[in-house]
C-alpha positions in Angstrom: 213.3 -45.8 -207.9 213.6 -44.1 -211.0 213.4 -46.3 -214.2 211.6 -49.2 -212.6 208.6 -51.0 -214.0 206.6 -53.4 -211.7 205.0 -56.1 -213.7 203.1 -58.1 -211.1 203.9 -59.4 -207.5 203.5 -59.0 -203.9 205.1 -56.1 -202.7 203.6 -55.7 -199.2 205.4 -54.1 -196.5 207.8 -52.2 -199.0 208.9 -48.9 -198.7 208.0 -47.0 -202.0 207.8 -43.7 -199.9 208.3 -40.6 -202.6 208.6 -43.2 -205.6 207.6 -42.3 -209.1 205.1 -45.0 -210.3 202.9 -42.8 -212.5 201.5 -44.0 -215.3 202.6 -47.5 -214.3 200.3 -50.6 -215.0 199.7 -51.8 -211.6 196.8 -54.0 -212.0 196.5 -56.7 -209.6 199.8 -55.9 -207.4 199.7 -56.4 -203.8 200.7 -53.6 -201.8 199.3 -54.8 -198.1 200.6 -52.3 -195.5 203.5 -50.9 -198.4 204.6 -47.4 -197.5 203.4 -45.3 -200.3 204.0 -41.9 -198.6 204.1 -39.1 -200.8 204.4 -41.3 -204.3 203.0 -40.3 -207.5 200.6 -42.7 -208.7 199.1 -40.2 -211.2 197.1 -42.0 -213.9 198.6 -45.0 -213.1 195.9 -48.1 -213.5 195.4 -49.8 -209.8 192.5 -51.7 -210.8 192.2 -55.0 -208.7 195.3 -54.1 -206.4 195.6 -54.6 -203.1 196.3 -51.5 -201.1 195.2 -52.7 -197.7 196.3 -50.4 -194.8 199.0 -48.8 -197.5 200.4 -45.8 -195.9 199.5 -43.1 -198.7 199.8 -40.0 -196.7 200.4 -36.8 -199.1 200.5 -39.6 -202.3 199.0 -38.3 -205.5 196.3 -40.5 -207.4 195.2 -37.9 -209.5 193.8 -39.5 -212.4 194.3 -42.9 -211.2 191.8 -45.9 -212.1 191.2 -47.6 -208.7 188.0 -50.0 -209.7 188.0 -53.0 -208.2 191.3 -52.2 -205.7 191.1 -52.9 -202.3 191.4 -49.5 -200.2 190.3 -50.7 -196.7 192.5 -48.6 -193.9 193.4 -45.9 -196.3 192.9 -42.2 -195.0 191.9 -40.7 -198.4 191.9 -37.4 -196.4 195.5 -36.8 -197.0 195.6 -38.0 -200.7 195.2 -36.0 -203.7 192.3 -38.1 -205.5 191.2 -35.8 -208.1 190.1 -37.2 -211.4 190.7 -40.8 -209.8 188.3 -43.2 -211.2 186.6 -45.3 -207.9 183.8 -47.9 -207.9 180.8 -47.8 -205.5 182.7 -49.7 -202.8 185.7 -47.4 -202.8 183.2 -44.4 -202.7 182.0 -45.6 -199.4 185.0 -45.8 -197.6 186.0 -42.3 -199.3 182.9 -40.9 -197.7 183.5 -42.5 -194.4 187.1 -41.4 -194.4 185.6 -38.2 -194.2 182.9 -38.8 -191.4 180.1 -39.5 -193.5 177.7 -42.2 -192.2 176.5 -44.6 -194.8 173.6 -46.9 -194.3 
């Protein structure tokens, strides 16, 4: 996967395991249930992307921009999100992943 640039599209159910997608502009890309295990997404722009139920175990999202992205069904406990930008709705999903009760 070295040298690939994703511009747009529907990449649902695709295997991106261990892919190097750091610093990519992935705005609006659909990754519904895609396997992003161990993927490097550091400093990527994922605004408005659809990550619904994506498998992201051990992926790196540090410094990534996730504002507006759909993150339902993601297990944040296994993801490096240090320095990632989240909106309020995503912060609630993040807190619930760690067992918080949000009212």
